[in-house]
C-alpha positions in Angstrom: 93.4 85.3 88.1 91.6 87.4 85.5 91.8 91.1 84.8 88.2 91.2 86.1 89.4 90.1 89.5 91.6 93.3 89.7 89.9 96.2 91.4 89.6 99.2 89.1 92.8 100.0 87.0 90.9 100.0 83.7 93.6 102.1 82.0 96.4 99.7 83.0 94.4 96.6 82.1 93.8 98.0 78.6 97.4 98.9 78.1 98.5 95.3 79.0 95.9 93.8 76.7 97.1 96.0 73.9 100.7 94.9 74.4 99.5 91.3 73.7 97.2 92.1 70.8 99.9 94.3 69.1 102.7 91.7 69.7 104.7 94.2 71.6 105.2 92.3 74.9 108.6 93.6 76.4 111.1 91.2 77.9 111.1 93.2 81.1 108.3 95.5 82.4 108.0 97.3 85.7 104.6 98.0 87.3 105.1 100.9 89.7 102.6 102.2 92.1 101.6 102.9 95.8 100.7 100.3 98.4 97.2 98.9 97.9 96.8 99.9 94.3 96.8 96.3 93.0 100.2 96.1 91.3 100.7 92.5 92.2 97.2 91.5 91.2 97.7 93.1 87.8 101.0 91.2 87.4 99.4 88.0 88.3 96.5 88.6 85.9 98.9 89.5 83.1 101.1 86.4 83.8 98.0 84.2 83.8 96.9 85.6 80.5 100.4 84.9 79.0 100.3 81.4 80.3 97.0 80.5 78.8 94.2 81.5 81.2 91.2 82.9 79.5 90.5 86.6 79.8 87.3 87.9 78.3 86.9 84.4 76.9 90.2 84.7 75.0 93.3 82.6 75.5 96.7 82.6 73.9 96.4 78.8 73.7 94.2 77.1 71.1 93.9 73.6 72.6 90.9 73.5 75.0 92.6 70.8 77.1 95.8 72.9 77.3 93.7 75.9 78.4 92.0 73.8 81.1 95.3 72.4 82.3 96.9 75.9 82.5 93.9 77.3 84.4 94.0 74.4 86.9 97.7 75.0 87.7 97.3 78.8 87.8 94.4 78.4 90.3 96.9 77.1 92.8 99.8 79.3 91.5 101.7 76.1 90.7 102.3 76.6 87.0 105.8 75.3 86.2 106.5 78.2 83.9 105.6 80.9 86.5 108.4 81.9 88.8 108.2 84.1 91.9 111.0 86.2 93.5 110.3 88.2 96.7 112.2 89.5 99.7 112.9 87.0 102.5 114.4 86.9 105.9 117.2 84.7 107.3 115.7 82.9 110.3 117.7 82.6 113.5 119.7 79.4 113.4 120.2 79.3 109.6 123.7 78.3 108.8 126.0 81.1 107.7 126.8 79.5 104.3 123.2 79.1 103.3 122.0 81.6 100.8 118.4 82.4 101.3 116.0 82.3 98.3 112.3 82.6 97.7 112.0 78.8 97.7 112.8 78.8 101.4 109.4 80.5 102.0 107.5 79.1 99.1 104.7 77.6 101.2 104.0 80.8 103.1 104.0 82.8 99.8 101.5 80.5 98.1 99.3 80.5 101.2 99.2 84.3 101.1 98.5 84.4 97.4 95.6 82.0 97.7 94.0 84.2 100.3 94.3 87.4 98.3 96.8 89.1 95.9 96.4 92.3 97.8 98.8 92.4 100.7 101.7 94.6 101.9 105.3 93.9 102.9 104.2 94.0 106.5 101.7 91.2 106.0 104.4 89.2 104.2 106.8 89.7 107.1 104.2 88.5 109.5 103.7 85.4 107.4 107.4 84.7 107.7 107.5 85.4 111.5 110.1 88.1 110.8 109.8 89.8 114.1 112.2 92.8 113.8 114.1 91.5 110.7 114.0 93.2 107.3 113.4 91.2 104.2 115.9 91.3 101.3 116.5 89.7 97.9 120.0 88.3 98.1 122.6 87.0 95.6 121.4 83.4 95.9 118.1 84.5 94.4 119.6 85.6 91.1 121.6 82.4 90.8 118.5 80.3 91.4 116.4 82.4 88.9 119.1 82.0 86.3 119.0 78.2 86.8 115.2 78.1 86.6 114.9 80.2 83.5 117.5 78.2 81.7 115.2 75.3 81.6 112.9 75.0 78.5 109.3 75.9 79.0 107.3 72.9 80.1 104.2 73.9 78.2 106.0 75.2 75.1 105.0 78.9 75.6 106.1 81.8 77.7 108.1 81.6 80.9 107.1 84.4 83.3 109.2 85.7 86.2 107.4 88.0 88.7 109.8 89.9 90.9 107.9 91.5 93.9 109.6 94.5 95.4 112.9 94.4 93.4 114.0 97.5 95.2 114.9 95.2 98.1 117.6 93.5 96.1 121.1 93.8 97.5 123.8 95.1 95.1 125.3 91.7 94.3 121.9 90.3 93.4 121.0 93.4 91.3 124.2 93.2 89.3 123.7 89.5 88.6 120.1 90.1 87.6 121.2 92.9 85.2 123.2 90.3 83.2 120.1 88.1 83.0 118.0 91.1 81.8 120.6 92.0 79.2 120.4 88.5 77.6 117.0 87.1 78.6 116.2 83.5 77.9 113.9 82.8 74.9 110.2 83.8 75.4 110.8 84.9 78.9 108.9 87.9 80.4 110.1 89.6 83.6 107.4 91.5 85.5 108.8 93.7 88.3 106.3 94.9 90.9 107.8 98.0 92.5 106.9 100.6 95.1 110.1 102.6 95.3 111.7 102.5 91.8 114.2 105.2 92.7 116.0 102.7 94.8 116.7 100.4 91.8 119.9 100.6 89.8 119.6 103.0 86.9 121.0 100.3 84.6 118.1 98.0 85.6 115.5 100.7 85.2 116.8 101.5 81.7 116.1 98.0 80.6 112.5 97.9 81.7 109.3 99.2 80.2 107.7 101.1 83.1 103.9 101.2 83.6 102.8 103.5 86.4 99.8 102.2 88.3 97.6 104.9 89.8 95.6 104.7 93.0 92.3 102.9 92.6 89.5 105.3 91.8 86.8 105.8 94.5 84.0 104.4 92.4 85.8 101.1 91.9 86.7 100.9 95.6 83.0 101.5 96.5 81.9 98.8 94.2 84.4 96.4 95.5 83.5 97.1 99.1 79.8 96.5 98.3 80.4 93.3 96.3 83.3 91.7 98.2 82.6 92.8 101.7 78.8 93.3 101.7 79.0 96.9 102.9 76.0 99.2 102.4 76.4 102.0 99.8 76.6 104.8 102.3 79.4 103.2 104.4 81.2 102.1 101.2 81.3 105.7 99.9 82.7 107.0 103.2 85.4 104.3 103.5 86.4 104.6 99.8 86.9 108.3 100.2 89.0 108.0 103.3 91.1 105.1 101.8 92.5 107.4 99.1 92.7 104.7 96.4 94.3 102.1 98.7 92.3 98.8 99.0 94.3 97.7 102.0 93.5 100.9 103.8 89.9 100.5 103.0 89.9 97.0 104.6 91.8 98.4 107.6 89.0 100.9 108.2 86.5 98.1 108.4 88.4 96.8 111.4 87.5 98.7 114.6 90.9 97.8 116.1 93.1 98.7 113.2 96.6 99.9 113.4 95.8 103.4 112.2 93.9 104.1 115.5 97.1 103.3 117.4 99.1 105.5 115.1 96.6 108.4 115.6 97.1 108.1 119.3 100.9 108.3 118.9 100.6 111.2 116.5 98.4 113.1 118.9 100.8 112.4 121.8 103.8 113.5 119.8 102.2 116.8 118.8 100.8 117.6 122.2 104.1 116.8 124.0 106.1 118.8 121.4 103.7 121.8 121.9 104.1 121.5 125.7 107.9 121.2 125.3 107.8 118.2 127.6 111.2 116.7 126.8 111.0 114.0 129.5 107.7 112.6 128.1 108.9 112.9 124.5 111.9 110.7 125.4 109.5 108.1 126.8 107.4 108.5 123.6 110.5 107.8 121.4 111.4 104.7 123.5 107.9 103.3 123.0 108.1 103.7 119.3 111.6 102.2 119.3 110.1 98.9 120.5 108.1 98.6 117.2 109.6 96.6 114.4 111.3 98.7 111.8 108.5 98.1 109.2 105.9 99.3 111.7 108.1 102.3 112.5 108.2 103.2 108.8 104.4 102.8 108.6 104.0 105.1 111.6 106.1 107.8 109.9 104.1 107.4 106.6 100.9 107.8 108.6 102.4 110.9 110.3 103.4 112.4 107.0 99.9 111.9 105.7 98.3 113.5 108.8 100.6 116.5 108.4 99.4 116.9 104.9 95.7 116.5 105.9 96.0 119.1 108.7 97.6 121.6 106.3 94.8 121.1 103.8 92.2 121.4 106.6 93.2 125.0 107.0 91.7 125.8 103.6 88.3 124.8 104.9 87.4 122.8 101.8 86.1 119.3 102.9 86.5 117.8 99.5 90.3 118.2 99.9 90.5 116.3 103.2 90.5 112.6 103.7 90.4 112.0 107.4 88.3 109.7 109.6 85.9 111.3 112.1 88.4 110.6 114.9 91.3 112.3 113.0 89.1 115.3 112.2 88.1 115.7 115.8 91.7 116.3 116.7 92.5 118.4 113.7 89.8 121.0 114.4 92.0 122.6 117.0 95.4 121.4 115.9 95.4 122.1 112.2 96.4 125.8 112.6 99.8 124.7 113.9 100.6 123.2 110.5 101.1 126.2 108.1 103.1 127.6 105.2 106.0 128.4 107.6 106.6 124.8 108.8 104.8 122.2 106.6 107.7 121.6 104.2 110.3 121.3 107.0 108.1 118.9 109.0 107.6 116.8 105.9 111.3 116.7 105.2 112.0 115.8 108.8 109.6 112.8 108.6 110.9 111.7 105.3 114.5 111.7 106.6 113.5 109.7 109.7 111.8 107.2 107.5 114.9 106.9 105.3 117.2 106.6 108.4 115.0 103.8 109.8 115.2 102.0 106.5 119.0 102.2 106.7 119.0 100.5 110.2 119.8 103.7 112.2 119.3 103.5 115.9 115.5 103.9 116.4 115.7 105.6 119.8 118.1 108.3 118.5 116.0 108.8 115.3 112.7 109.3 117.1 114.0 111.3 120.0 115.8 113.7 117.5 112.5 113.9 115.5 110.6 114.8 118.7 113.0 117.5 119.7 113.0 119.1 116.3 109.2 119.0 116.2 109.2 121.3 119.3 111.0 124.0 117.2 109.0 123.5 114.1 105.5 123.7 115.7 106.0 127.2 117.0 106.8 128.6 113.6 104.1 131.0 112.3 
């Protein structure tokens, strides 16, 4: 995995290269950014560079045979000095005393990485057959990571630990990891790949060098769509603009049956029923949404928040500020006027609270029915 394989992110790539050239590689760094920005791809490219893979024809190793050996192992993500930590589920039937670790889903993880380093937690949950379970990083993971990193580097260089979505660590795991970060093993680099850094312990954040990863610029998205998906320039431009810097969303828009179309239908239904004050049908709406898995419910709420923002901006009649598909815009032409200065903040706060409640395992039927009832009141504000 080379930096050239990462879509866009020129600024972040240059910063990572400079850390190596100036011999300022931190023991712990945290790449923070939105879904689809390529955080994990950057982490993999940087880890590959540290472990000897050539980037721009340069390698940290001097022996050509050692370089070739490192590149062969990294091509399969099987380098012995590269360790992965990621959230996992506890499958039904697992004994109560078994502490789940990343190793329990190593095969699925490597299969996903080999397909593409661009994927979301939802794709990962599907790979694990998670159904309605939430994935966590438990205490057993920190114990296993401590054991692995206590072993001397097999190649005599760096040991790299990539921790994907560390915000999903439970408290016991986080406290154990903190001790490891305070006294890191020799020549060990921790790379955390984070989407919600505010959920991490402050004591962990204070021991990391944070690098914020921005959304991918439209030009890079366009180029990637043309080169990697054989899309014509006109369609690539349209899709890149709608994607809002998210490669995964760009790919979703290539799929005529993508999930966002289902979410648009649910958004339209919610707003129409709330405007009509049809409580009976709103209850049915909430019951349908409650059948989704929790991660899908959170995605629906994120989509709804985005649509509220887009409809508010639509009122300014400046097309360059709006990033909606044609189907979304068709609905917004008549609906946008109902999202205004009097209610946009409260609607956004309501949706954020619902998303947070779902993440904390609140009863989905209650959360979504309450949301629907409050939407009735908020939509009539002017």
